[in-house]
N, C-alpha and C positions, 0 to 999 in steps of 0.2 A: 796205514792211516795214522795221523797224529791228532793230538788234542785240539790244536787250532783248527784243523779241517773239520772236525766234528762240531766245534763251536760255531764255525762259519755256516755249516749246514743247518744247525739249529736256528741261528739268527735269520737265515734265509727262508725258513718255514713261516708262512703267514699265520699270524695270531690275531684273530679279530675280536675275541672276547677277553674279558678280564681273567677268566679262568685259563684260557689258552696262553695268555701272556704270563700268568703266574707259573704255569707248568713249564713254559719255556725258560723262565728265570731259574726254576729249580733244576732243570736239565743243565744249564750252564754252571750252576753252583755245584752240582754233582761232579761234573768234569773238573772244575776248579779245585774242589776239595780232594778228589782222588789223585790229581797230578801235582798238587801244591803249586799251581800256577805255571808250571813248566810245560813246554811244548813236547810232552812225552809221546813217544811212539806207542800206539795201542794195537800192537800186532799179536793179539791173542789168538790161539788156535781154536778154542771152543768157548761156548757161551758161559759155562760155569766159571772158568777162570776170569773172564771179562766181568761177569756179575760180581764175583768175589772182590775183584779189584775196585769196582765202583762203590761197593758197600763199605769198604775201608774197615773191615772187622765186624760190622753189624751182621746179624743173621738174616735180616730181611728189612724192608723199608719201614715197617711198623717199629721195629727195634731202633732203627736209625732216627725215626721221628720222636718216639717216646724217650730215647736215650739222650736227647739233647744235641744230636749232631747237626740239626738244622734249627729252625726257629723254635723257641720255647714259650714265647708269650703269645696269647691268643690274638691280641691286636695286630701283631706282626704278621701272623698267618692270614688273618682276615684282610689286611691291607694288601697282601701279596696276591690273594686269589679272588677278591670280591670287587664288583663294580661299585661305584659311589652309592647307588640306591640300595644294594645289598649291605654295604657297610652301615648305612643309616638304619636299615631294618634290624641288623644284629647289634646295633649300638657300638660300632667299631670293635667288635669281638667280645664285648662284655657278655652278650648272650650266646648260647650255643648256636651253631649253624642250623641245626634242626633237632628233632626230638630223639634221633637215633645215634647221633655222632657228637663227638667233641671236636674242637679245632685241631687237636693232634691227629684224630682219625681222618679229618679232611686233608691235613698235610700228608698223611700216609698215602692217601688216594692220589694226591697230586704227585708225590714222589714216585709212585709206581708208574703213573702215566709218563712222567719225565724219563724214567728209566726205559720204558718201552720206546719212547721217541729216540733216545740215544741208541738203543739196540737196533732199531730199524735202519738208522743211518749206518751204523757199524756193519750190519749184515749186508747191506747194499754195497758198501765199499769193499767188503771182504769178497763178495761174489764177483764184483767187477775185477778185482785184482787177480782172483783165481782164473777168470776167463782170459785175462791178458797173459798170464803165465802159461796157459795151455796153448795159446796161439803161436 
């Protein structure tokens, strides 16, 4: 499976809410960042190698978020993940999203969900390829 196939599968996944569209955008950015825009073959044998490749040196998605690998400004994160009414409520990212999280925490959550979306697609294709090879 290559990067373009994963991106096509991500785009084909319905995203009805602002959050889902934002997670989808992060998933595409994770693939883009890891492959430097090239149509790289993603033929990893196991989950750990694939996760390490997508993290590009970060230890986890929190480290990637807080380390500046993705958006660093609150308003950019808010615009990516919020509906217009939520943006108005949080004053375009000037206010924290809730009492327990910062915008970087919210971005970490979105990146984790984006990674899971990529992983689901990768696992499904890996299983499909394995079944074809067995036949």
